[in-house]
N, CA and C atoms as a LAMMPS dump frame, in Angstrom:
ITEM: TIMESTEP
0
ITEM: NUMBER OF ATOMS
594
ITEM: BOX BOUNDS ff ff ff
-5.0000000000000000e+02 5.0000000000000000e+02
-5.0000000000000000e+02 5.0000000000000000e+02
-5.0000000000000000e+02 5.0000000000000000e+02
ITEM: ATOMS id mol type element x y z
1 1 1 N 265.585 -183.452 -441.923
2 1 2 C 264.795 -183.897 -443.068
3 1 3 C 264.425 -182.739 -443.964
4 2 1 N 264.701 -182.861 -445.219
5 2 2 C 264.37 -181.815 -446.196
6 2 3 C 262.902 -181.817 -446.529
7 3 1 N 262.303 -180.662 -446.416
8 3 2 C 260.857 -180.539 -446.726
9 3 3 C 260.722 -180.03 -448.141
10 4 1 N 259.996 -180.797 -448.955
11 4 2 C 259.753 -180.458 -450.365
12 4 3 C 258.693 -179.352 -450.432
13 5 1 N 258.75 -178.459 -451.427
14 5 2 C 257.666 -177.536 -451.631
15 5 3 C 256.338 -178.316 -451.893
16 6 1 N 255.243 -177.698 -451.484
17 6 2 C 253.93 -178.341 -451.571
18 6 3 C 253.608 -178.899 -452.965
19 7 1 N 254.086 -178.205 -453.99
20 7 2 C 253.747 -178.599 -455.337
21 7 3 C 254.201 -180.011 -455.672
22 8 1 N 255.301 -180.462 -455.067
23 8 2 C 255.809 -181.812 -455.346
24 8 3 C 254.909 -182.918 -454.862
25 9 1 N 254.004 -182.608 -453.946
26 9 2 C 253.099 -183.613 -453.445
27 9 3 C 251.84 -183.723 -454.309
28 10 1 N 251.767 -182.949 -455.356
29 10 2 C 250.633 -183 -456.271
30 10 3 C 250.908 -183.829 -457.513
31 11 1 N 252.086 -184.377 -457.592
32 11 2 C 252.483 -185.09 -458.818
33 11 3 C 251.658 -186.348 -459.028
34 12 1 N 251.146 -186.554 -460.246
35 12 2 C 250.523 -187.832 -460.567
36 12 3 C 251.663 -188.879 -460.635
37 13 1 N 251.264 -190.145 -460.652
38 13 2 C 252.239 -191.24 -460.658
39 13 3 C 252.412 -191.748 -462.049
40 14 1 N 253.518 -191.399 -462.716
41 14 2 C 253.854 -191.846 -464.082
42 14 3 C 254.999 -192.831 -464.011
43 15 1 N 254.864 -193.953 -464.705
44 15 2 C 255.88 -194.984 -464.801
45 15 3 C 256.199 -195.258 -466.26
46 16 1 N 257.227 -196.033 -466.506
47 16 2 C 257.477 -196.613 -467.775
48 16 3 C 257.132 -198.097 -467.691
49 17 1 N 256.305 -198.563 -468.587
50 17 2 C 255.923 -199.983 -468.623
51 17 3 C 256.245 -200.566 -469.989
52 18 1 N 256.346 -201.868 -470.079
53 18 2 C 256.651 -202.544 -471.315
54 18 3 C 255.348 -203.185 -471.829
55 19 1 N 254.965 -202.764 -473.005
56 19 2 C 253.725 -203.287 -473.663
57 19 3 C 254.105 -204.086 -474.819
58 20 1 N 253.947 -205.378 -474.799
59 20 2 C 254.292 -206.275 -475.884
60 20 3 C 255.721 -206.017 -476.407
61 21 1 N 256.633 -205.832 -475.459
62 21 2 C 258.032 -205.671 -475.862
63 21 3 C 258.408 -204.226 -476.179
64 22 1 N 257.451 -203.309 -476.11
65 22 2 C 257.709 -201.901 -476.471
66 22 3 C 257.687 -201.065 -475.158
67 23 1 N 258.799 -200.393 -474.788
68 23 2 C 258.758 -199.544 -473.597
69 23 3 C 257.9 -198.352 -473.851
70 24 1 N 256.916 -198.098 -472.956
71 24 2 C 255.964 -197.002 -473.11
72 24 3 C 256.146 -196.107 -471.877
73 25 1 N 256.67 -194.865 -472.093
74 25 2 C 256.77 -193.923 -470.972
75 25 3 C 255.44 -193.266 -470.696
76 26 1 N 255.387 -192.488 -469.64
77 26 2 C 254.185 -191.718 -469.212
78 26 3 C 252.934 -192.631 -469.095
79 27 1 N 253.1 -193.75 -468.432
80 27 2 C 251.96 -194.608 -468.114
81 27 3 C 251.508 -194.162 -466.725
82 28 1 N 250.25 -193.669 -466.663
83 28 2 C 249.749 -193.139 -465.385
84 28 3 C 249.089 -194.257 -464.607
85 29 1 N 249.483 -194.344 -463.331
86 29 2 C 248.822 -195.299 -462.424
87 29 3 C 247.856 -194.47 -461.599
88 30 1 N 246.549 -194.802 -461.689
89 30 2 C 245.468 -193.999 -461.121
90 30 3 C 244.47 -194.838 -460.366
91 31 1 N 244.563 -194.794 -459.035
92 31 2 C 243.62 -195.542 -458.206
93 31 3 C 242.237 -194.998 -458.259
94 32 1 N 241.992 -193.855 -458.856
95 32 2 C 240.64 -193.286 -459.057
96 32 3 C 239.965 -193.829 -460.3
97 33 1 N 240.688 -194.537 -461.151
98 33 2 C 240.1 -195.055 -462.32
99 33 3 C 239.8 -196.55 -462.149
100 34 1 N 238.598 -196.972 -462.535
101 34 2 C 238.22 -198.346 -462.343
102 34 3 C 238.822 -199.292 -463.397
103 35 1 N 239.014 -198.736 -464.603
104 35 2 C 239.478 -199.543 -465.748
105 35 3 C 240.804 -199.039 -466.264
106 36 1 N 241.378 -199.801 -467.191
107 36 2 C 242.606 -199.431 -467.862
108 36 3 C 242.263 -198.845 -469.227
109 37 1 N 242.928 -197.735 -469.565
110 37 2 C 242.626 -197.066 -470.82
111 37 3 C 243.869 -196.973 -471.664
112 38 1 N 243.675 -197.107 -472.98
113 38 2 C 244.75 -197.013 -473.965
114 38 3 C 244.302 -196.071 -475.072
115 39 1 N 245.021 -194.958 -475.294
116 39 2 C 244.647 -194.096 -476.414
117 39 3 C 244.787 -194.834 -477.711
118 40 1 N 243.887 -194.603 -478.617
119 40 2 C 243.878 -195.264 -479.935
120 40 3 C 245.16 -195.056 -480.693
121 41 1 N 245.83 -193.911 -480.497
122 41 2 C 247.072 -193.57 -481.184
123 41 3 C 248.222 -194.564 -480.866
124 42 1 N 248.098 -195.317 -479.775
125 42 2 C 249.193 -196.257 -479.414
126 42 3 C 249.055 -197.607 -480.106
127 43 1 N 247.904 -197.878 -480.74
128 43 2 C 247.755 -199.193 -481.393
129 43 3 C 248.878 -199.48 -482.342
130 44 1 N 249.132 -198.533 -483.26
131 44 2 C 250.172 -198.768 -484.287
132 44 3 C 251.565 -198.897 -483.653
133 45 1 N 251.813 -198.178 -482.536
134 45 2 C 253.117 -198.276 -481.885
135 45 3 C 253.367 -199.684 -481.362
136 46 1 N 252.305 -200.395 -481.047
137 46 2 C 252.436 -201.744 -480.551
138 46 3 C 252.227 -202.799 -481.652
139 47 1 N 252.084 -202.366 -482.931
140 47 2 C 251.885 -203.303 -484.007
141 47 3 C 250.526 -203.901 -484.029
142 48 1 N 249.531 -203.194 -483.525
143 48 2 C 248.142 -203.68 -483.509
144 48 3 C 247.245 -202.82 -484.378
145 49 1 N 246.083 -203.338 -484.732
146 49 2 C 245.124 -202.601 -485.539
147 49 3 C 243.737 -202.774 -484.932
148 50 1 N 242.781 -202.116 -485.556
149 50 2 C 241.38 -202.218 -485.142
150 50 3 C 240.878 -203.692 -485.149
151 51 1 N 241.432 -204.497 -486.046
152 51 2 C 241.013 -205.899 -486.169
153 51 3 C 241.368 -206.7 -484.869
154 52 1 N 242.36 -206.23 -484.152
155 52 2 C 242.799 -206.932 -482.89
156 52 3 C 241.872 -206.623 -481.717
157 53 1 N 240.958 -205.69 -481.867
158 53 2 C 240.116 -205.287 -480.756
159 53 3 C 238.928 -206.191 -480.552
160 54 1 N 238.556 -206.448 -479.341
161 54 2 C 237.327 -207.171 -479.022
162 54 3 C 236.177 -206.137 -478.97
163 55 1 N 235.152 -206.333 -479.783
164 55 2 C 234.086 -205.3 -479.84
165 55 3 C 233.365 -205.174 -478.492
166 56 1 N 232.981 -203.959 -478.199
167 56 2 C 232.21 -203.655 -477.002
168 56 3 C 231.357 -202.395 -477.286
169 57 1 N 230.245 -202.293 -476.611
170 57 2 C 229.457 -201.094 -476.699
171 57 3 C 229.648 -200.181 -475.501
172 58 1 N 230.587 -200.545 -474.666
173 58 2 C 230.838 -199.821 -473.413
174 58 3 C 231.276 -198.377 -473.718
175 59 1 N 230.745 -197.423 -472.923
176 59 2 C 231.223 -196.082 -472.979
177 59 3 C 231.879 -195.765 -471.644
178 60 1 N 232.829 -194.861 -471.635
179 60 2 C 233.473 -194.47 -470.432
180 60 3 C 233.173 -192.96 -470.135
181 61 1 N 233.082 -192.679 -468.879
182 61 2 C 232.808 -191.288 -468.444
183 61 3 C 234.016 -190.77 -467.666
184 62 1 N 234.492 -189.598 -468.055
185 62 2 C 235.631 -189.012 -467.33
186 62 3 C 235.122 -188.25 -466.116
187 63 1 N 236.083 -187.685 -465.379
188 63 2 C 235.71 -186.983 -464.152
189 63 3 C 234.814 -185.769 -464.38
190 64 1 N 234.818 -185.222 -465.589
191 64 2 C 234.02 -184.048 -465.915
192 64 3 C 232.593 -184.477 -466.35
193 65 1 N 232.359 -185.786 -466.493
194 65 2 C 231.09 -186.283 -466.933
195 65 3 C 230.963 -186.481 -468.423
196 66 1 N 232.034 -186.231 -469.184
197 66 2 C 231.983 -186.401 -470.632
198 66 3 C 232.012 -187.877 -470.961
199 67 1 N 231.203 -188.272 -471.907
200 67 2 C 231.096 -189.675 -472.252
201 67 3 C 231.875 -189.918 -473.544
202 68 1 N 232.695 -191.01 -473.516
203 68 2 C 233.499 -191.367 -474.696
204 68 3 C 233.194 -192.818 -475.06
205 69 1 N 232.931 -193.055 -476.327
206 69 2 C 232.719 -194.437 -476.809
207 69 3 C 234.042 -195.122 -476.952
208 70 1 N 234.117 -196.357 -476.58
209 70 2 C 235.35 -197.129 -476.717
210 70 3 C 235.352 -197.799 -478.097
211 71 1 N 236.571 -197.965 -478.637
212 71 2 C 236.735 -198.677 -479.911
213 71 3 C 236.643 -200.204 -479.675
214 72 1 N 236.963 -200.625 -478.502
215 72 2 C 236.956 -202.022 -478.177
216 72 3 C 237.914 -202.33 -477.062
217 73 1 N 238.132 -203.588 -476.804
218 73 2 C 239.009 -204.008 -475.7
219 73 3 C 240.231 -204.667 -476.371
220 74 1 N 241.419 -204.391 -475.822
221 74 2 C 242.657 -204.982 -476.298
222 74 3 C 243.376 -205.634 -475.162
223 75 1 N 243.673 -206.914 -475.317
224 75 2 C 244.491 -207.646 -474.358
225 75 3 C 245.99 -207.383 -474.603
226 76 1 N 246.693 -206.91 -473.619
227 76 2 C 248.115 -206.578 -473.807
228 76 3 C 248.913 -207.224 -472.679
229 77 1 N 250.065 -207.796 -473.007
230 77 2 C 251.013 -208.282 -471.988
231 77 3 C 251.8 -207.063 -471.539
232 78 1 N 251.623 -206.748 -470.25
233 78 2 C 252.23 -205.559 -469.651
234 78 3 C 253.275 -205.99 -468.594
235 79 1 N 254.434 -205.445 -468.701
236 79 2 C 255.476 -205.69 -467.691
237 79 3 C 255.775 -204.398 -466.954
238 80 1 N 255.608 -204.439 -465.648
239 80 2 C 255.981 -203.321 -464.732
240 80 3 C 256.954 -203.911 -463.749
241 81 1 N 258.181 -203.337 -463.69
242 81 2 C 259.257 -203.943 -462.91
243 81 3 C 259.581 -205.289 -463.496
244 82 1 N 259.444 -206.33 -462.694
245 82 2 C 259.697 -207.689 -463.236
246 82 3 C 258.386 -208.476 -463.367
247 83 1 N 257.244 -207.818 -463.042
248 83 2 C 255.956 -208.509 -463.056
249 83 3 C 255.27 -208.329 -464.381
250 84 1 N 254.852 -209.503 -464.963
251 84 2 C 254.152 -209.504 -466.278
252 84 3 C 252.751 -210.023 -466.05
253 85 1 N 251.802 -209.259 -466.606
254 85 2 C 250.381 -209.655 -466.541
255 85 3 C 249.705 -209.364 -467.924
256 86 1 N 248.703 -210.146 -468.246
257 86 2 C 247.914 -209.855 -469.398
258 86 3 C 246.761 -209 -468.932
259 87 1 N 246.673 -207.78 -469.512
260 87 2 C 245.764 -206.764 -469.059
261 87 3 C 244.797 -206.396 -470.173
262 88 1 N 243.512 -206.195 -469.843
263 88 2 C 242.492 -205.708 -470.796
264 88 3 C 242.474 -204.167 -470.703
265 89 1 N 242.653 -203.562 -471.887
266 89 2 C 242.57 -202.098 -471.989
267 89 3 C 241.383 -201.753 -472.821
268 90 1 N 240.678 -200.694 -472.457
269 90 2 C 239.612 -200.1 -473.26
270 90 3 C 240.285 -199.029 -474.111
271 91 1 N 240.169 -199.193 -475.424
272 91 2 C 240.824 -198.283 -476.368
273 91 3 C 239.869 -197.152 -476.653
274 92 1 N 240.366 -195.927 -476.47
275 92 2 C 239.539 -194.725 -476.653
276 92 3 C 240.278 -193.691 -477.528
277 93 1 N 239.454 -192.819 -478.178
278 93 2 C 240.026 -191.718 -478.889
279 93 3 C 240.266 -190.612 -477.903
280 94 1 N 241.491 -190.158 -477.847
281 94 2 C 241.744 -189.008 -476.973
282 94 3 C 242.999 -188.309 -477.451
283 95 1 N 242.892 -187.005 -477.481
284 95 2 C 244.067 -186.203 -477.899
285 95 3 C 244.514 -185.31 -476.764
286 96 1 N 243.711 -185.192 -475.736
287 96 2 C 244.017 -184.245 -474.654
288 96 3 C 244.674 -184.873 -473.426
289 97 1 N 244.991 -186.154 -473.486
290 97 2 C 245.6 -186.767 -472.293
291 97 3 C 247.096 -186.497 -472.249
292 98 1 N 247.627 -186.442 -471.021
293 98 2 C 249.044 -186.299 -470.826
294 98 3 C 249.72 -187.621 -470.626
295 99 1 N 248.929 -188.716 -470.676
296 99 2 C 249.491 -190.054 -470.482
297 99 3 C 249.418 -190.885 -471.749
298 100 1 N 250.264 -191.873 -471.841
299 100 2 C 250.234 -192.817 -472.996
300 100 3 C 249.365 -194.024 -472.727
301 101 1 N 249.109 -194.26 -471.479
302 101 2 C 248.219 -195.385 -471.043
303 101 3 C 247.815 -195.091 -469.608
304 102 1 N 246.707 -195.607 -469.198
305 102 2 C 246.259 -195.415 -467.804
306 102 3 C 246.01 -196.812 -467.219
307 103 1 N 246.712 -197.1 -466.119
308 103 2 C 246.488 -198.326 -465.355
309 103 3 C 245.645 -197.981 -464.162
310 104 1 N 244.415 -198.51 -464.168
311 104 2 C 243.478 -198.207 -463.075
312 104 3 C 243.467 -199.317 -462.039
313 105 1 N 242.389 -199.3 -461.234
314 105 2 C 242.263 -200.314 -460.152
315 105 3 C 242.294 -201.722 -460.637
316 106 1 N 241.794 -201.968 -461.848
317 106 2 C 241.849 -203.309 -462.435
318 106 3 C 243.247 -203.853 -462.397
319 107 1 N 244.233 -203.096 -462.915
320 107 2 C 245.655 -203.506 -462.936
321 107 3 C 246.194 -203.488 -461.532
322 108 1 N 245.912 -202.424 -460.772
323 108 2 C 246.431 -202.284 -459.417
324 108 3 C 246.1 -203.515 -458.57
325 109 1 N 244.844 -203.985 -458.611
326 109 2 C 244.429 -205.133 -457.825
327 109 3 C 245.008 -206.419 -458.392
328 110 1 N 245.025 -206.577 -459.693
329 110 2 C 245.58 -207.825 -460.294
330 110 3 C 247.026 -207.99 -459.972
331 111 1 N 247.745 -206.89 -459.945
332 111 2 C 249.211 -206.958 -459.69
333 111 3 C 249.575 -206.91 -458.274
334 112 1 N 248.585 -206.816 -457.377
335 112 2 C 248.778 -206.647 -455.932
336 112 3 C 249.725 -205.496 -455.619
337 113 1 N 249.451 -204.396 -456.301
338 113 2 C 250.264 -203.178 -456.256
339 113 3 C 249.742 -202.185 -455.227
340 114 1 N 250.67 -201.526 -454.558
341 114 2 C 250.33 -200.421 -453.691
342 114 3 C 251.005 -199.167 -454.253
343 115 1 N 250.226 -198.327 -454.96
344 115 2 C 250.847 -197.123 -455.543
345 115 3 C 250.869 -195.984 -454.484
346 116 1 N 251.928 -195.216 -454.529
347 116 2 C 252.051 -194.051 -453.626
348 116 3 C 252.45 -192.835 -454.434
349 117 1 N 251.541 -191.895 -454.606
350 117 2 C 251.87 -190.646 -455.266
351 117 3 C 252.753 -189.796 -454.389
352 118 1 N 252.626 -189.937 -453.067
353 118 2 C 253.486 -189.199 -452.138
354 118 3 C 254.941 -189.577 -452.306
355 119 1 N 255.204 -190.89 -452.334
356 119 2 C 256.571 -191.378 -452.461
357 119 3 C 257.011 -191.561 -453.892
358 120 1 N 256.114 -191.394 -454.861
359 120 2 C 256.428 -191.565 -456.272
360 120 3 C 257.014 -192.939 -456.538
361 121 1 N 256.3 -193.932 -455.977
362 121 2 C 256.739 -195.325 -456.094
363 121 3 C 255.545 -196.285 -456.153
364 122 1 N 255.807 -197.47 -456.708
365 122 2 C 254.845 -198.563 -456.61
366 122 3 C 255.502 -199.659 -455.768
367 123 1 N 254.764 -200.295 -454.908
368 123 2 C 255.266 -201.491 -454.252
369 123 3 C 254.36 -202.597 -454.765
370 124 1 N 255.039 -203.631 -455.328
371 124 2 C 254.212 -204.763 -455.84
372 124 3 C 254.936 -206.095 -455.507
373 125 1 N 254.139 -207.089 -455.424
374 125 2 C 254.626 -208.461 -455.152
375 125 3 C 255.085 -209.069 -456.428
376 126 1 N 256.367 -209.447 -456.516
377 126 2 C 256.868 -210.034 -457.732
378 126 3 C 256.589 -211.528 -457.785
379 127 1 N 257.032 -212.16 -458.862
380 127 2 C 256.743 -213.581 -459.1
381 127 3 C 257.275 -214.501 -458.001
382 128 1 N 258.334 -214.112 -457.321
383 128 2 C 258.968 -214.934 -456.256
384 128 3 C 258.265 -214.67 -454.912
385 129 1 N 257.295 -213.728 -454.872
386 129 2 C 256.577 -213.452 -453.669
387 129 3 C 257.193 -212.324 -452.841
388 130 1 N 258.25 -211.695 -453.318
389 130 2 C 258.901 -210.608 -452.579
390 130 3 C 258.324 -209.279 -453.036
391 131 1 N 258.429 -208.264 -452.135
392 131 2 C 257.989 -206.936 -452.521
393 131 3 C 259.059 -206.326 -453.419
394 132 1 N 258.6 -205.69 -454.468
395 132 2 C 259.49 -204.986 -455.427
396 132 3 C 259.04 -203.509 -455.444
397 133 1 N 260.009 -202.61 -455.43
398 133 2 C 259.704 -201.195 -455.522
399 133 3 C 260.044 -200.721 -456.911
400 134 1 N 259.075 -200.099 -457.539
401 134 2 C 259.218 -199.526 -458.885
402 134 3 C 259.11 -197.994 -458.72
403 135 1 N 260.2 -197.321 -459.132
404 135 2 C 260.242 -195.853 -459.041
405 135 3 C 259.433 -195.244 -460.148
406 136 1 N 258.751 -194.132 -459.87
407 136 2 C 258.072 -193.348 -460.898
408 136 3 C 259.096 -192.622 -461.765
409 137 1 N 258.673 -192.259 -462.93
410 137 2 C 259.516 -191.427 -463.786
411 137 3 C 259.758 -190.085 -463.108
412 138 1 N 261.01 -189.728 -462.837
413 138 2 C 261.219 -188.461 -462.139
414 138 3 C 260.873 -187.239 -462.959
415 139 1 N 260.999 -187.342 -464.265
416 139 2 C 260.646 -186.196 -465.175
417 139 3 C 260.019 -186.764 -466.436
418 140 1 N 258.732 -187.054 -466.34
419 140 2 C 258.058 -187.641 -467.522
420 140 3 C 257.824 -186.663 -468.686
421 141 1 N 257.966 -185.36 -468.406
422 141 2 C 257.685 -184.368 -469.449
423 141 3 C 258.928 -183.592 -469.726
424 142 1 N 259.072 -183.167 -470.982
425 142 2 C 260.083 -182.199 -471.353
426 142 3 C 259.685 -180.789 -470.81
427 143 1 N 260.647 -179.96 -470.465
428 143 2 C 260.233 -178.611 -469.978
429 143 3 C 259.413 -177.866 -470.952
430 144 1 N 259.55 -178.175 -472.262
431 144 2 C 258.786 -177.435 -473.293
432 144 3 C 257.369 -177.992 -473.5
433 145 1 N 257.017 -179.07 -472.844
434 145 2 C 255.699 -179.699 -473.047
435 145 3 C 254.578 -178.722 -472.677
436 146 1 N 253.549 -178.742 -473.471
437 146 2 C 252.422 -177.798 -473.243
438 146 3 C 251.352 -178.467 -472.442
439 147 1 N 251.666 -178.762 -471.183
440 147 2 C 250.642 -179.351 -470.283
441 147 3 C 250.853 -178.81 -468.911
442 148 1 N 249.807 -178.812 -468.124
443 148 2 C 249.824 -178.296 -466.771
444 148 3 C 250.802 -179.045 -465.867
445 149 1 N 250.861 -180.395 -466.015
446 149 2 C 251.648 -181.21 -465.126
447 149 3 C 253.13 -180.999 -465.212
448 150 1 N 253.626 -180.449 -466.332
449 150 2 C 255.07 -180.271 -466.493
450 150 3 C 255.64 -179.46 -465.356
451 151 1 N 254.879 -178.551 -464.772
452 151 2 C 255.353 -177.718 -463.712
453 151 3 C 255.599 -178.477 -462.401
454 152 1 N 255.024 -179.643 -462.267
455 152 2 C 255.264 -180.469 -461.089
456 152 3 C 256.668 -181.06 -461.093
457 153 1 N 257.284 -181.149 -462.262
458 153 2 C 258.558 -181.876 -462.378
459 153 3 C 259.77 -180.994 -462.692
460 154 1 N 259.518 -179.747 -462.991
461 154 2 C 260.611 -178.858 -463.364
462 154 3 C 260.545 -177.593 -462.537
463 155 1 N 261.289 -177.563 -461.425
464 155 2 C 261.19 -176.411 -460.506
465 155 3 C 261.708 -175.103 -461.109
466 156 1 N 262.547 -175.222 -462.173
467 156 2 C 263.11 -174.022 -462.786
468 156 3 C 262.104 -173.308 -463.654
469 157 1 N 260.89 -173.808 -463.797
470 157 2 C 259.906 -173.14 -464.641
471 157 3 C 259.117 -172.113 -463.881
472 158 1 N 259.246 -171.986 -462.572
473 158 2 C 258.589 -170.983 -461.786
474 158 3 C 257.149 -171.248 -461.554
475 159 1 N 256.428 -170.195 -461.02
476 159 2 C 255.034 -170.395 -460.668
477 159 3 C 254.147 -170.551 -461.889
478 160 1 N 252.943 -171.083 -461.671
479 160 2 C 252.019 -171.245 -462.775
480 160 3 C 251.597 -169.949 -463.353
481 161 1 N 251.345 -169.921 -464.646
482 161 2 C 250.824 -168.713 -465.308
483 161 3 C 249.629 -169.044 -466.117
484 162 1 N 248.909 -168.074 -466.489
485 162 2 C 247.747 -168.303 -467.401
486 162 3 C 246.664 -169.1 -466.756
487 163 1 N 246.327 -168.833 -465.483
488 163 2 C 245.28 -169.633 -464.843
489 163 3 C 243.901 -169.239 -465.427
490 164 1 N 243.025 -170.153 -465.365
491 164 2 C 241.697 -169.955 -465.919
492 164 3 C 240.864 -169.069 -464.992
493 165 1 N 239.77 -168.578 -465.583
494 165 2 C 238.806 -167.75 -464.819
495 165 3 C 238.324 -168.519 -463.616
496 166 1 N 237.973 -169.815 -463.785
497 166 2 C 237.509 -170.597 -462.692
498 166 3 C 238.569 -170.746 -461.602
499 167 1 N 239.8 -171.027 -461.964
500 167 2 C 240.873 -171.191 -461.014
501 167 3 C 241.068 -169.867 -460.215
502 168 1 N 241.012 -168.772 -460.925
503 168 2 C 241.195 -167.478 -460.263
504 168 3 C 240.074 -167.235 -459.251
505 169 1 N 238.833 -167.569 -459.607
506 169 2 C 237.692 -167.403 -458.683
507 169 3 C 237.861 -168.351 -457.499
508 170 1 N 238.327 -169.565 -457.694
509 170 2 C 238.52 -170.495 -456.625
510 170 3 C 239.602 -170.009 -455.662
511 171 1 N 240.651 -169.431 -456.17
512 171 2 C 241.723 -168.893 -455.313
513 171 3 C 241.139 -167.719 -454.476
514 172 1 N 240.394 -166.851 -455.086
515 172 2 C 239.777 -165.766 -454.388
516 172 3 C 238.823 -166.197 -453.294
517 173 1 N 238.007 -167.258 -453.634
518 173 2 C 237.109 -167.838 -452.666
519 173 3 C 237.864 -168.409 -451.481
520 174 1 N 238.928 -169.146 -451.711
521 174 2 C 239.741 -169.742 -450.664
522 174 3 C 240.335 -168.649 -449.744
523 175 1 N 240.862 -167.588 -450.386
524 175 2 C 241.383 -166.479 -449.576
525 175 3 C 240.304 -165.841 -448.714
526 176 1 N 239.08 -165.695 -449.301
527 176 2 C 237.992 -165.073 -448.54
528 176 3 C 237.619 -165.96 -447.31
529 177 1 N 237.494 -167.236 -447.581
530 177 2 C 237.154 -168.199 -446.471
531 177 3 C 238.221 -168.156 -445.38
532 178 1 N 239.46 -168.183 -445.81
533 178 2 C 240.578 -168.147 -444.816
534 178 3 C 240.544 -166.824 -444.039
535 179 1 N 240.199 -165.716 -444.699
536 179 2 C 240.096 -164.453 -444.011
537 179 3 C 238.988 -164.445 -442.988
538 180 1 N 237.825 -165.032 -443.331
539 180 2 C 236.675 -165.124 -442.429
540 180 3 C 237.064 -166 -441.221
541 181 1 N 237.655 -167.143 -441.466
542 181 2 C 238.046 -168.029 -440.382
543 181 3 C 239.054 -167.401 -439.452
544 182 1 N 239.987 -166.65 -440.027
545 182 2 C 241.017 -166.048 -439.174
546 182 3 C 240.438 -164.885 -438.351
547 183 1 N 239.528 -164.099 -438.897
548 183 2 C 238.969 -162.978 -438.181
549 183 3 C 237.858 -163.421 -437.208
550 184 1 N 236.967 -164.279 -437.601
551 184 2 C 235.813 -164.666 -436.775
552 184 3 C 236.169 -165.69 -435.67
553 185 1 N 237.115 -166.497 -435.946
554 185 2 C 237.42 -167.608 -434.982
555 185 3 C 238.838 -167.511 -434.43
556 186 1 N 239.537 -166.482 -434.733
557 186 2 C 240.873 -166.273 -434.185
558 186 3 C 241.887 -167.297 -434.7
559 187 1 N 241.612 -167.909 -435.847
560 187 2 C 242.562 -168.885 -436.4
561 187 3 C 243.681 -168.125 -437.096
562 188 1 N 244.879 -168.646 -436.973
563 188 2 C 246.033 -168.016 -437.646
564 188 3 C 246.277 -168.786 -438.97
565 189 1 N 246.675 -168.064 -439.949
566 189 2 C 247.107 -168.655 -441.199
567 189 3 C 248.56 -169.06 -441.104
568 190 1 N 248.865 -170.275 -441.494
569 190 2 C 250.209 -170.804 -441.455
570 190 3 C 250.667 -171.024 -442.897
571 191 1 N 251.792 -170.464 -443.286
572 191 2 C 252.241 -170.64 -444.618
573 191 3 C 252.787 -172.066 -444.813
574 192 1 N 252.41 -172.688 -445.903
575 192 2 C 252.855 -174.044 -446.195
576 192 3 C 253.721 -174.067 -447.429
577 193 1 N 254.157 -172.915 -447.88
578 193 2 C 255.048 -172.884 -449.04
579 193 3 C 254.297 -172.869 -450.351
580 194 1 N 252.998 -172.88 -450.34
581 194 2 C 252.254 -172.851 -451.613
582 194 3 C 252.073 -171.395 -452.07
583 195 1 N 252.166 -171.204 -453.329
584 195 2 C 251.967 -169.862 -453.889
585 195 3 C 250.551 -169.865 -454.491
586 196 1 N 249.605 -169.255 -453.761
587 196 2 C 248.223 -169.215 -454.194
588 196 3 C 248.028 -168.311 -455.363
589 197 1 N 249.015 -167.47 -455.654
590 197 2 C 248.885 -166.605 -456.819
591 197 3 C 249.059 -167.408 -458.119
592 198 1 N 249.719 -168.512 -458.069
593 198 2 C 250.053 -169.372 -459.172
594 198 3 C 250.679 -168.525 -460.263
């Protein structure tokens, strides 16, 4: 059995889905998100406008605690594999996302989907009641893309560069803890193929 480098197990799950007849790449399936999100920039791509949105005062909070006001809710017919569902998306202004849409637990549960970032696949029950496997996009980013995730998909790009001050301190802290554990408790460090220098 071939063992993949550790970095391959960190890949987010990106698929291509069909939104109102338009294939949309880089759709992120995220079990950590409660709702489905659609960047405002995709409205025109799907032939929709602000007038198509259902008004809401809901705000969403990202993992960093930043609050974003939603423009409204948009119902979209989404096809993943052979399964089609009408899904409610909260439309938000965002320029910093690496995804074109986010399918959260709302979609995951409605579609009876089991996402696996480890296997880079979705297993979902299709209309006939059989399990269908949908493969993730093997390379959702061009090698020239200016985002952190591109390194997960292109092994020829080498180790990470330009890490932040926080990341550097975290790496030093991890090394210090591992040094204490190995010296005080006689634990041995085992290499797992990760390059902590990034």
